[in-house]
DSSP file (Angstrom, degrees, kcal/mol; ACC not computed):
  #  RESIDUE AA STRUCTURE BP1 BP2  ACC     N-H-->O    O-->H-N    N-H-->O    O-->H-N    TCO  KAPPA ALPHA  PHI   PSI    X-CA   Y-CA   Z-CA
    1    1 A M     >        0   0    0      0, 0.0     4,-1.7     0, 0.0     3,-0.4   0.000 360.0 360.0 360.0 -17.1   43.9  -46.0    7.8
    2    2 A P  H  >  +     0   0    0      0, 0.0     4,-2.2     0, 0.0     5,-0.2   0.789 360.0  61.5 -66.1 -22.2   43.5  -43.5    5.0
    3    3 A K  H  > S+     0   0    0      2,-0.2     4,-2.6     1,-0.2     5,-0.1   0.908 102.9  49.1 -65.8 -43.7   40.7  -41.8    7.1
    4    4 A V  H  > S+     0   0    0     -3,-0.4     4,-2.2     2,-0.2    -1,-0.2   0.882 112.6  48.2 -67.7 -40.5   43.2  -41.0    9.9
    5    5 A E  H  X S+     0   0    0     -4,-1.7     4,-2.3     2,-0.2    -2,-0.2   0.905 112.8  47.9 -68.3 -38.4   45.8  -39.5    7.4
    6    6 A T  H  X S+     0   0    0     -4,-2.2     4,-2.5     2,-0.2    -2,-0.2   0.917 110.9  50.4 -66.9 -42.8   43.2  -37.5    5.7
    7    7 A T  H  X S+     0   0    0     -4,-2.6     4,-2.4     2,-0.2    -2,-0.2   0.909 111.4  49.5 -58.3 -44.2   41.9  -36.2    9.1
    8    8 A F  H  X S+     0   0    0     -4,-2.2     4,-2.1     2,-0.2    -2,-0.2   0.907 110.7  49.2 -60.8 -44.4   45.5  -35.3   10.0
    9    9 A K  H  X S+     0   0    0     -4,-2.3     4,-2.7     2,-0.2     5,-0.2   0.891 110.4  51.6 -61.6 -43.2   46.0  -33.4    6.7
   10   10 A T  H  X S+     0   0    0     -4,-2.5     4,-2.5     1,-0.2    -2,-0.2   0.925 110.3  48.4 -65.2 -42.7   42.7  -31.6    7.3
   11   11 A Q  H  X S+     0   0    0     -4,-2.4     4,-2.1     2,-0.2    -2,-0.2   0.883 110.5  50.8 -59.0 -42.8   43.8  -30.5   10.8
   12   12 A Q  H  X S+     0   0    0     -4,-2.1     4,-2.5     2,-0.2    -2,-0.2   0.917 112.0  47.0 -64.7 -44.8   47.2  -29.3    9.5
   13   13 A L  H  X S+     0   0    0     -4,-2.7     4,-2.8     1,-0.2    -2,-0.2   0.879 110.7  53.4 -66.2 -37.6   45.5  -27.3    6.7
   14   14 A D  H  X S+     0   0    0     -4,-2.5     4,-2.5    -5,-0.2    -2,-0.2   0.875 107.2  50.4 -64.3 -35.1   43.0  -25.8    9.2
   15   15 A K  H  X S+     0   0    0     -4,-2.1     4,-2.4     2,-0.2    -2,-0.2   0.921 112.4  46.8 -67.9 -45.2   45.8  -24.7   11.5
   16   16 A R  H  X S+     0   0    0     -4,-2.5     4,-2.2     2,-0.2     5,-0.2   0.926 112.7  50.6 -58.5 -42.8   47.6  -23.0    8.5
   17   17 A L  H  X S+     0   0    0     -4,-2.8     4,-3.1     1,-0.2     5,-0.2   0.967 111.5  47.1 -65.4 -48.8   44.3  -21.4    7.4
   18   18 A R  H  X S+     0   0    0     -4,-2.5     4,-2.2     1,-0.2    -1,-0.2   0.880 111.7  50.8 -57.4 -38.4   43.6  -20.1   10.9
   19   19 A A  H  X S+     0   0    0     -4,-2.4     4,-1.9     2,-0.2    -1,-0.2   0.903 112.0  45.6 -70.1 -38.1   47.1  -18.8   11.2
   20   20 A I  H  X S+     0   0    0     -4,-2.2     4,-2.2     2,-0.2    -2,-0.2   0.905 114.6  49.1 -72.3 -42.2   47.0  -16.9    7.9
   21   21 A I  H  X S+     0   0    0     -4,-3.1     4,-2.5    -5,-0.2    -1,-0.2   0.872 109.5  51.8 -62.4 -33.9   43.5  -15.5    8.7
   22   22 A A  H  X S+     0   0    0     -4,-2.2     4,-3.2    -5,-0.2    -2,-0.2   0.862 108.5  52.0 -67.2 -38.6   44.8  -14.4   12.1
   23   23 A L  H  X S+     0   0    0     -4,-1.9     4,-2.2     2,-0.2    -2,-0.2   0.930 111.5  46.4 -58.1 -47.1   47.7  -12.6   10.3
   24   24 A N  H  X S+     0   0    0     -4,-2.2     4,-2.4     2,-0.2    -2,-0.2   0.939 113.5  49.1 -64.6 -47.2   45.2  -10.8    8.1
   25   25 A A  H  X S+     0   0    0     -4,-2.5     4,-2.3     1,-0.2    -2,-0.2   0.924 109.5  52.7 -54.6 -51.9   43.1   -9.9   11.1
   26   26 A A  H  X S+     0   0    0     -4,-3.2     4,-2.7     1,-0.2    -1,-0.2   0.876 109.2  48.8 -53.4 -43.6   46.0   -8.7   12.9
   27   27 A F  H  X S+     0   0    0     -4,-2.2     4,-2.7     1,-0.2    -1,-0.2   0.921 109.0  52.0 -67.7 -42.3   47.0   -6.4   10.1
   28   28 A V  H  X S+     0   0    0     -4,-2.4     4,-2.4     2,-0.2    -2,-0.2   0.901 111.5  46.7 -62.0 -39.9   43.6   -5.0    9.8
   29   29 A V  H  X S+     0   0    0     -4,-2.3     4,-2.6     2,-0.2     5,-0.3   0.941 113.0  50.1 -64.9 -45.7   43.4   -4.1   13.5
   30   30 A L  H  X S+     0   0    0     -4,-2.7     4,-2.3     1,-0.2    -2,-0.2   0.926 111.9  46.9 -54.2 -49.1   46.9   -2.6   13.3
   31   31 A V  H  < S+     0   0    0     -4,-2.7    -1,-0.2     1,-0.2     7,-0.2   0.908 114.3  48.5 -66.0 -39.5   46.0   -0.5   10.3
   32   32 A A  H >< S+     0   0    0     -4,-2.4     3,-0.6    -5,-0.2    -2,-0.2   0.903 114.2  45.3 -64.3 -42.7   42.7    0.6   12.0
   33   33 A L  H 3< S+     0   0    0     -4,-2.6     2,-0.3     1,-0.3    -2,-0.2   0.817 125.7  30.0 -74.0 -35.6   44.4    1.5   15.3
   34   34 A A  T 3X S+     0   0    0     -4,-2.3     4,-1.2    -5,-0.3    -1,-0.3  -0.589  73.2 150.7-125.3  68.2   47.3    3.4   13.7
   35   35 A W  H <>  +     0   0    0     -3,-0.6     4,-2.4    -2,-0.3     5,-0.2   0.932  68.3  52.5 -70.4 -47.1   45.7    4.7   10.5
   36   36 A S  H  > S+     0   0    0      1,-0.2     4,-2.1     2,-0.2    -1,-0.2   0.923 113.4  40.7 -57.9 -48.1   47.8    7.8   10.2
   37   37 A P  H  > S+     0   0    0      0, 0.0     4,-1.6     0, 0.0    -1,-0.2   0.801 114.9  53.7 -69.6 -25.3   51.2    6.1   10.4
   38   38 A A  H  X S+     0   0    0     -4,-1.2     4,-2.0    -7,-0.2    -2,-0.2   0.875 110.1  47.1 -74.0 -35.3   50.0    3.3    8.2
   39   39 A V  H  X S+     0   0    0     -4,-2.4     4,-2.2     2,-0.2     5,-0.2   0.943 112.7  49.6 -71.5 -44.9   48.8    5.8    5.5
   40   40 A R  H  < S+     0   0    0     -4,-2.1     4,-0.4     1,-0.2    -1,-0.2   0.846 114.3  45.6 -62.3 -34.7   52.2    7.6    5.7
   41   41 A F  H  < S+     0   0    0     -4,-1.6     4,-0.3     1,-0.2    -1,-0.2   0.853 124.8  30.4 -82.5 -31.8   54.1    4.3    5.4
   42   42 A A  H  X S+     0   0    0     -4,-2.0     4,-2.7     1,-0.1     5,-0.3   0.548  93.9  88.6-104.7  -8.3   52.0    2.9    2.5
   43   43 A A  H  X S+     0   0    0     -4,-2.2     4,-2.7     1,-0.2     5,-0.2   0.925  89.0  48.6 -59.8 -48.7   50.9    5.9    0.5
   44   44 A D  H  > S+     0   0    0     -4,-0.4     4,-1.9     1,-0.2    -1,-0.2   0.907 114.8  45.4 -61.9 -39.9   53.9    6.1   -1.8
   45   45 A A  H  > S+     0   0    0     -4,-0.3     4,-2.3     2,-0.2    -1,-0.2   0.890 114.4  47.3 -76.2 -31.6   53.7    2.4   -2.6
   46   46 A L  H  X S+     0   0    0     -4,-2.7     4,-2.9     2,-0.2     6,-0.4   0.906 113.1  49.7 -71.0 -37.2   49.9    2.4   -3.2
   47   47 A Q  H  X S+     0   0    0     -4,-2.7     4,-1.0    -5,-0.3     5,-0.4   0.884 112.9  46.4 -69.1 -34.2   50.2    5.6   -5.3
   48   48 A W  H  < S+     0   0    0     -4,-1.9    -1,-0.2    -5,-0.2    -2,-0.2   0.871 118.7  43.2 -74.9 -40.5   53.0    3.9   -7.4
   49   49 A A  H  < S+     0   0    0     -4,-2.3    -2,-0.2    -5,-0.2    -3,-0.2   0.901 124.4  31.0 -73.5 -39.8   51.0    0.7   -7.8
   50   50 A T  H  < S-     0   0    0     -4,-2.9    -2,-0.2     2,-0.2    -1,-0.2   0.547  93.1-133.7-100.1  -8.7   47.6    2.0   -8.5
   51   51 A L     <  +     0   0    0     -4,-1.0     2,-0.3    -5,-0.3    -3,-0.1   0.842  67.0 128.4  54.9  33.2   48.6    5.3  -10.4
   52   52 A E        -     0   0    0     -6,-0.4     2,-0.3    -5,-0.4    -1,-0.2  -0.892  69.1-106.8-113.0 145.8   46.1    7.0   -8.2
   53   53 A Q        -     0   0    0     -2,-0.3     2,-0.5    -3,-0.1    -5,-0.0  -0.572  33.6-158.5 -73.8 133.3   46.7   10.1   -6.1
   54   54 A V        -     0   0    0     -2,-0.3     2,-0.4    10,-0.1    -7,-0.1  -0.950   2.0-151.7-118.8 124.4   46.9    9.2   -2.4
   55   55 A S    >   -     0   0    0     -2,-0.5     3,-1.7     1,-0.1     7,-0.1  -0.757  14.5-140.2 -93.5 138.8   46.2   11.9    0.2
   56   56 A L  T 3  S+     0   0    0     -2,-0.4   -16,-0.1     1,-0.3    -1,-0.1   0.685 106.9  53.6 -69.4 -15.8   47.9   11.6    3.5
   57   57 A R  T 3  S+     0   0    0    -18,-0.1    -1,-0.3     2,-0.0   -21,-0.0   0.235  83.8 136.7 -98.6  14.3   44.7   12.8    5.1
   58   58 A G    <   -     0   0    0     -3,-1.7   -19,-0.1     1,-0.1     2,-0.1  -0.231  49.5-126.5 -62.2 145.1   42.7   10.2    3.3
   59   59 A G    >   -     0   0    0      1,-0.1     3,-1.0     4,-0.1     6,-0.1  -0.218  29.7 -96.9 -85.9-178.6   40.0    8.4    5.1
   60   60 A M  T 3  S+     0   0    0      1,-0.3     9,-0.2    -2,-0.1    -1,-0.1   0.642 123.2  51.9 -75.2 -19.0   39.5    4.7    5.5
   61   61 A L  T 3  S+     0   0    0      2,-0.1     2,-0.4     4,-0.0    -1,-0.3   0.356  84.0 109.7-103.1   9.3   37.0    4.7    2.6
   62   62 A D  S X> S-     0   0    0     -3,-1.0     4,-1.4    -7,-0.1     3,-0.9  -0.682  75.5 -98.8 -81.1 128.5   39.2    6.5    0.0
   63   63 A Y  T 34 S+     0   0    0     -2,-0.4    -2,-0.1     1,-0.3    -4,-0.1  -0.696 105.8  23.1 -80.9 138.6   40.5    4.4   -2.8
   64   64 A P  T >4 S+     0   0    0      0, 0.0     3,-1.0     0, 0.0    -1,-0.3  -0.904 117.8  63.9 -95.5   7.7   43.3    3.1   -2.9
   65   65 A L  T X4 S+     0   0    0     -3,-0.9     3,-1.2     1,-0.3     4,-0.4   0.726  90.1  70.5 -69.6 -21.7   43.6    3.3    1.0
   66   66 A T  T >X S+     0   0    0     -4,-1.4     4,-2.9     1,-0.2     3,-1.4   0.835  84.4  70.3 -63.4 -29.7   40.7    0.9    1.2
   67   67 A L  H <> S+     0   0    0     -3,-1.0     4,-0.9     1,-0.3    -1,-0.2   0.809  86.2  67.0 -57.5 -29.0   43.0   -1.8   -0.1
   68   68 A M  H <4 S+     0   0    0     -3,-1.2    -1,-0.3    -4,-0.3    -2,-0.2   0.802 121.5  12.4 -69.5 -24.0   44.9   -1.8    3.2
   69   69 A W  H <> S+     0   0    0     -3,-1.4     4,-1.5    -4,-0.4    -2,-0.2   0.658 123.9  57.7-123.4 -27.5   42.0   -3.2    5.2
   70   70 A Q  H  X S+     0   0    0     -4,-2.9     4,-2.8     1,-0.2     5,-0.2   0.903 102.2  55.2 -67.8 -39.6   39.4   -4.4    2.6
   71   71 A L  H  X S+     0   0    0     -4,-0.9     4,-2.0    -5,-0.4    -1,-0.2   0.888 108.6  46.1 -63.4 -42.5   41.7   -6.8    0.9
   72   72 A P  H  > S+     0   0    0      0, 0.0     4,-2.0     0, 0.0    -1,-0.2   0.880 114.8  49.1 -70.5 -34.6   42.7   -8.7    4.1
   73   73 A L  H  X S+     0   0    0     -4,-1.5     4,-2.4     1,-0.2    -2,-0.2   0.939 112.2  47.8 -66.5 -45.5   38.9   -8.9    5.2
   74   74 A A  H  X S+     0   0    0     -4,-2.8     4,-2.6     2,-0.2     5,-0.2   0.865 109.7  52.8 -61.3 -38.4   37.9  -10.1    1.8
   75   75 A G  H  X S+     0   0    0     -4,-2.0     4,-1.9    -5,-0.2    -1,-0.2   0.907 111.6  45.8 -64.4 -43.2   40.6  -12.7    1.7
   76   76 A A  H  X S+     0   0    0     -4,-2.0     4,-1.7     2,-0.2    -2,-0.2   0.856 114.1  48.3 -69.4 -35.8   39.5  -14.1    5.0
   77   77 A A  H  X S+     0   0    0     -4,-2.4     4,-2.2     2,-0.2    -2,-0.2   0.933 112.1  48.6 -70.9 -42.3   35.8  -14.1    4.1
   78   78 A V  H  X S+     0   0    0     -4,-2.6     4,-2.3     1,-0.2     5,-0.2   0.874 111.8  50.8 -60.3 -40.5   36.5  -15.8    0.8
   79   79 A A  H  X S+     0   0    0     -4,-1.9     4,-1.9    -5,-0.2    -1,-0.2   0.841 108.7  49.8 -70.0 -33.0   38.6  -18.4    2.6
   80   80 A W  H  X S+     0   0    0     -4,-1.7     4,-2.4     2,-0.2    -2,-0.2   0.933 111.8  48.4 -70.0 -43.5   36.0  -19.1    5.1
   81   81 A V  H  X S+     0   0    0     -4,-2.2     4,-1.6     1,-0.2    -2,-0.2   0.896 113.6  47.2 -63.5 -40.1   33.3  -19.6    2.4
   82   82 A L  H  X>S+     0   0    0     -4,-2.3     5,-2.5     2,-0.2     4,-0.6   0.888 110.9  52.4 -67.9 -40.5   35.7  -21.9    0.4
   83   83 A R  H ><5S+     0   0    0     -4,-1.9     3,-1.2     1,-0.2    -2,-0.2   0.927 107.8  51.0 -64.5 -41.3   36.5  -23.8    3.6
   84   84 A Q  H 3<5S+     0   0    0     -4,-2.4    -1,-0.2     1,-0.3    -2,-0.2   0.842 107.7  54.5 -59.6 -36.0   32.8  -24.4    4.3
   85   85 A G  H 3<5S-     0   0    0     -4,-1.6    -1,-0.3    -5,-0.2    -2,-0.2   0.559 122.3-108.6 -75.4  -7.8   32.5  -25.6    0.8
   86   86 A G  T <<5S+     0   0    0     -3,-1.2     2,-1.2    -4,-0.6    -3,-0.2   0.505  78.4 128.5  98.7   2.8   35.2  -28.1    1.4
   87   87 A S     >< +     0   0    0     -5,-2.5     4,-1.5     1,-0.2    -1,-0.2  -0.709  25.4 169.2-101.3  86.2   37.9  -26.6   -0.8
   88   88 A Q  H  > S+     0   0    0     -2,-1.2     4,-2.0     2,-0.2     5,-0.2   0.911  72.6  46.6 -65.9 -49.0   40.8  -26.5    1.7
   89   89 A S  H  > S+     0   0    0      1,-0.2     4,-1.8     2,-0.2    -1,-0.2   0.922 112.9  48.6 -62.1 -47.0   43.6  -25.7   -0.7
   90   90 A A  H  > S+     0   0    0      1,-0.2     4,-2.3     2,-0.2    -1,-0.2   0.825 108.1  56.7 -65.7 -29.5   41.7  -22.9   -2.4
   91   91 A S  H  X S+     0   0    0     -4,-1.5     4,-2.4     2,-0.2    -2,-0.2   0.908 107.4  46.8 -68.2 -40.3   40.8  -21.4    1.0
   92   92 A I  H  X S+     0   0    0     -4,-2.0     4,-1.6     2,-0.2    -2,-0.2   0.856 112.0  51.7 -70.6 -32.0   44.5  -21.2    2.1
   93   93 A L  H  X S+     0   0    0     -4,-1.8     4,-1.4    -5,-0.2    -2,-0.2   0.932 111.9  47.6 -63.1 -45.8   45.2  -19.5   -1.4
   94   94 A A  H  < S+     0   0    0     -4,-2.3     3,-0.4     1,-0.2    -2,-0.2   0.920 114.1  44.6 -63.8 -46.6   42.4  -17.0   -0.8
   95   95 A A  H  < S+     0   0    0     -4,-2.4     4,-0.5     1,-0.2    -1,-0.2   0.832 115.1  49.8 -71.5 -30.6   43.5  -16.2    2.8
   96   96 A A  H  X S+     0   0    0     -4,-1.6     4,-2.5     1,-0.2     5,-0.3   0.674  90.2  81.5 -85.9 -19.0   47.2  -15.9    1.6
   97   97 A F  H  X S+     0   0    0     -4,-1.4     4,-3.4    -3,-0.4     5,-0.3   0.920  88.8  50.3 -53.2 -50.6   46.5  -13.6   -1.3
   98   98 A P  H  > S+     0   0    0      0, 0.0     4,-2.7     0, 0.0     5,-0.3   0.931 112.9  47.7 -54.3 -41.2   46.4  -10.4    0.7
   99   99 A L  H  > S+     0   0    0     -4,-0.5     4,-2.1     1,-0.2    -2,-0.2   0.922 114.8  45.5 -67.9 -40.2   49.7  -11.2    2.4
  100  100 A V  H  X S+     0   0    0     -4,-2.5     4,-3.1     1,-0.2     5,-0.3   0.939 112.9  51.5 -69.0 -40.4   51.4  -12.1   -0.9
  101  101 A Y  H  X S+     0   0    0     -4,-3.4     4,-2.4    -5,-0.3    -2,-0.2   0.928 111.5  45.7 -63.0 -46.0   49.9   -9.0   -2.6
  102  102 A R  H  X S+     0   0    0     -4,-2.7     4,-2.6    -5,-0.3     5,-0.2   0.927 115.8  47.8 -64.6 -42.3   51.2   -6.6    0.2
  103  103 A T  H  X S+     0   0    0     -4,-2.1     4,-2.6    -5,-0.3     5,-0.2   0.922 112.9  46.4 -64.0 -45.0   54.6   -8.2    0.1
  104  104 A T  H  X S+     0   0    0     -4,-3.1     4,-2.6     2,-0.2     5,-0.2   0.890 112.8  50.9 -63.9 -41.1   54.9   -8.2   -3.6
  105  105 A L  H  X S+     0   0    0     -4,-2.4     4,-2.8    -5,-0.3    -2,-0.2   0.941 112.2  46.9 -62.5 -49.4   53.8   -4.5   -3.7
  106  106 A A  H  X S+     0   0    0     -4,-2.6     4,-1.4    -5,-0.2    -2,-0.2   0.921 114.2  46.7 -59.7 -44.5   56.4   -3.5   -1.0
  107  107 A L  H  X S+     0   0    0     -4,-2.6     4,-3.0    -5,-0.2     5,-0.3   0.947 113.6  45.9 -64.4 -47.7   59.2   -5.4   -2.7
  108  108 A C  H  X S+     0   0    0     -4,-2.6     4,-2.3     1,-0.2    -1,-0.2   0.902 110.3  54.7 -66.0 -36.6   58.5   -4.1   -6.2
  109  109 A H  H  < S+     0   0    0     -4,-2.8    -1,-0.2    -5,-0.2    -2,-0.2   0.815 117.3  36.8 -65.3 -26.5   58.1   -0.6   -4.9
  110  110 A Q  H  < S+     0   0    0     -4,-1.4     4,-0.5    -3,-0.3    -2,-0.2   0.859 123.9  39.1 -88.5 -37.4   61.5   -0.8   -3.3
  111  111 A L  H  X S+     0   0    0     -4,-3.0     4,-1.7    -5,-0.2     5,-0.2   0.767 101.7  66.5 -90.4 -30.7   63.4   -2.8   -5.9
  112  112 A V  H  X S+     0   0    0     -4,-2.3     4,-2.2    -5,-0.3     5,-0.2   0.924 102.5  49.2 -61.0 -46.3   62.0   -1.4   -9.2
  113  113 A P  H  > S+     0   0    0      0, 0.0     4,-1.1     0, 0.0    -1,-0.2   0.820 111.0  51.9 -61.0 -32.3   63.7    2.1   -8.6
  114  114 A L  H  4 S+     0   0    0     -4,-0.5    -2,-0.2     2,-0.2    -3,-0.1   0.815 112.1  44.2 -76.0 -33.1   66.9    0.3   -7.8
  115  115 A M  H  < S+     0   0    0     -4,-1.7    -1,-0.2     2,-0.1    -3,-0.1   0.810 117.9  43.0 -79.2 -35.1   66.9   -1.8  -11.0
  116  116 A T  H  <        0   0    0     -4,-2.2    -2,-0.2    -5,-0.2    -1,-0.1   0.594 360.0 360.0 -94.3 -11.2   65.9    1.1  -13.3
  117  117 A G     <        0   0    0     -4,-1.1    -3,-0.2    -5,-0.2    -2,-0.1   0.434 360.0 360.0-141.8 360.0   68.1    3.9  -12.1
């Protein structure tokens, strides 16, 4: 019976992994299709977090704006490689990292000024 339980856990992890990768992919597509509004929305937070000047006319290859699309793609790619290697939990962590990073960045950017001033 352990085989059936292991298979069920594997299927559950695969569903979670697919959902997280789909969220990352949806974010990349959204950013690519609505680049100008996405830059306007994220520029202040990225500038605050990276201490780099962010131009509102920046292209997709300008740092730190590349973080908006490269990080989710890299997380999905690393998650896929880890999953192929059999490391299911690590693959979910790799796929979730871009989501956690963006959420933490947004929350810190909004909350730190409230706490300091």
